[in-house]
N, C-alpha and C positions, 0 to 999 in steps of 0.2 A: 260545434267547436271549431275555432279558427285554426288554419294550418300552422300559424306561428306558435300557438299554445301547445301544439303536439308535434314537435320538430324532431321526431325520431331519426329521420334520415340525415338531417344536418348534424345531429349529435354524433352519429357514426362517422361522418366525414371529418368532423372536428377531432375525434379520437384518432382516426387513421393518420391525419396530418401531424398530430402532436407526437405520435409514437412510431412513425414510419422508419426514421433513421435508427431508432433504438433496437429495432428488430425483435421486440418482445411480443408476448401473446396478445396484448390489447390490439395491436395493429392487425394481427392475423385474424382475430375474431371480428373486428370491424369490417375488414375486407370481405370475409365470408358472409356477414350479414348484409352488406351492401349488394353483393353479387346475387344474393337470394332474397332481396328485400320483399318482393311481392309474394314470395312463398312462405315468409315467416309465420303468418297466421296458421299455416298447416304443418309447421315443423315443431319437433320436440326439442327440449333442451339437450337431450342426449344426442340427437341427430346433428345439431349445430356443433356440439362439443367434438363429435367424431370428425366433422369436416375441418374443424379448427385445430385438431390434434392436441386437445386439452381435456381435462376432466370436466364433467358436467357442473361441478361446484364452481369451477372457474367462470363458467358462463353466468352463473348467478351473481358472482361478485362483480363481473363486468357490468351487468344490468344495473346494479346498485350504484356503480361509479357514474353512470350517465343519468342518474336521477330517478330510477325506478325501484320499487320494493324488491322485486324478484323478476324472474324470466316471464312468469305468467302475466304480470302487470305490463311488462314491456311488450309482449306479444299482443295484448289487448289494445294498447295504445297504437301499435303499428297497424293493426287492423282498422282502427278508427281513422288513422291518418290516411291509409290507402283509400278507404271509402270516401273520405272528404276530398282527397286529391282527385278522385274520379269525378266528383260533382263539380269541383272548381275548374276542372279541365274540359268540361263539356262545352261544346260550342253551341251558341244559341241559333234560333231560326234567323235572327237578324244577321248573324255572321254568314250563314249559308246564302242568304239573299244577296249580300254584298259580294261574296266569293264568286258568284256567277258572272260578275261584271268583269270587264277587261282590267288589266293590271293597273292602268292609270286611274280609272274610276275607283278601283279598289283602294289604292293608296290615298286618294282624296278622302274617301270615307273614313279610313283609319286615322289619318291626321286630323280630320275635322272632329271626330269623336274624342281623340286625345286632347285636343285644344279645348273642347267644351268641358272635359273633366278638370283640366288645369284651371280654367276660368272659374268654375264653381268652387274649386278648392281655394283659389286666391280670395274669393269673397268671404270665405269662412275663417281665414287666418287673421289673427289679431296682429297687425303690423307693429303696434307699440310693444308687444311682447317680443317679437322678433328683434326689435331695436334694443330692448333691454338685455336680452340674451346675448346679442352681439357685443354690447358693452361689457358684459360679464366675461365673455371669452377674451376680450382684449385685456381686461384688468386682472384676470386670474391666471396664476402661474401653473397650478396643478389642475388639469382637466381630464376627466375620465368619461368614456362613452360605454354604456352598458346596453345589452339586449340579448335576446335569444339568438342562436346562430343565424337564422334566416335574416333577422333584422340587422345583425352585426355585419352582414355583407355590405349594407348601406353605411353602417357606422365606420367600417374600415375604409370605405371609399371617401367618406367625409374626413377621416383622419389623414388620409393620404394627401388630399387637396389642401388641407390646412397646413400640413407640414411643408408642402411646396411653397407656401406663402409665409413661412417662418414661424408658425404657431404650433408648438408641440402639444400633443395630447395623446393619451393612451387608450387603446381599445383592443380587447382580447375576445376571442370566441370561446376559448376553453373555460368551462364553468369554474374550476378551481382558481384559475388565474383572475377571473372576474371577482371572486370573493376576496382574494388577497388584495386586489386593487382597491376594492371598496373599503377594506379595513385599514388601508394606508391613507385615506382621506382625512381631512380635518375641516375646521370652520373656514379656512381660507381656500377651500377647494370647490370645484364645480363638477357636478355629475349630470351627464346628459343621457337620458333613457329613451330608447326607441322601442315602443311596444304598441303594435297596432290594436291589440285587444285591451290594453291598459292593465295587463297583469293577470290573465286567466291561469297562467302557469305559476306555481308557487315559487319557483326559483327566482324569478325576476322580482317578485314582491319581497322576498327575503333580502335580496341585494338592496332594494330601496330602503328597507328598514335598517340595514347596517349603515347605509350612507346617512340616513336621518339621525341615527344615534351618534354618528361621527360629526354631526352638525354641519355637514357640507350642504351647499345650496343645490337644489335639484331642478332639472328641466325635464319635462315629459313631452315627447312628440307622439301623438296617438290619433285615432279617429273615434275613441270612446271617451267622451268628456265626463261621463258619469261613473267611471270605473274607480276602483280602489286607488290605483296609482295616481289618477288625475286629482282625486280629492286629497292626496297626501304629497303632492309636489308643489314646489314654490312657484314654478312657472309652467304654464300649460300652453302648448302649441297644438291646437286641435285642427285636424284636417277633415274637411267635409268630403265624404266619399259616397258616390251614388252609382249604383249599378246602371250601366248604360246599355246593356243587352248586346253589345257588339264585341268589345275587347274583354278577354277573361280577367277576372278580378285580380289575380296575382300579378298580371302584367301592368295593369293600370295603377294599382296601389304603389308598386315600386316606382313608377314614374312620378307620382304625386309626392312621395317622400323625398325622392331625389330633388324634386323641384324646391322643396322647403330648404334642404341643405344648400342648394345652389343659391337661394335667396340669402341665407345667412352668410355664406362665403362672399358673395358680391357686396353685401352690406359691410362686412368686415373690411374688405378692400377699399370701399368708399371711405370708411372712417379712418383707416390707416393713411390713406392719401390726403385727407383733410388735415391730418396731423403732421404732414410733411414726409411720410414714409413712401416707400416704393413698392 
């Protein structure tokens, strides 16, 4: 299971940020769970309730709010997330070999490996699709960016840079707001989905189905071209990802996705310039 499809920690951060100023129990519970995240697999619902100064039933309702059936399912997913995180964070033998070099040689190896990954990703991307998506971004007034919280970090960055250049689009990390945004779209809207796994998590597939029912056009950025979301999106930007044995997967995949967004932004600026804009 990919870390994106089991984003327990990001869900908690999202809840904490959304409710921090309100001072209600959701923010308290989220903070307790984040502070004790690696101990959750060994904790009971009653223990967490005591630390949060709420009733055990409140913990159950909280888990449902962030997309789980109950606390037991939440704890199971957290345990899987932690185990996967440990695996993804393990450093390879290739890293240790490079790490023994001086800092200048080390930096050369890291940059060379990063550039190789970017080059391989570039060869896999359909530039015509990038161009068509850019045209849609220019011509569409209502644009929404969707993704699980980990992906939405990149989505929010994309939103920020597009806003800097005069193009408004909406991107939320909170699940409920994403659903509301999806339900507000119509046939004149554009929905951009960021999903590394192509929708292993039911939530993002549900959002796609809402958007399709609203007849909005859809774009998926992923590295799984045979996924459910890839087969049900109007435009697919598939990124080739290859384990290089040196840079951890989480780091290099973020660089590749940012590279795609940078390409779209630069192509947008190129097209705007050709039309006489600034």
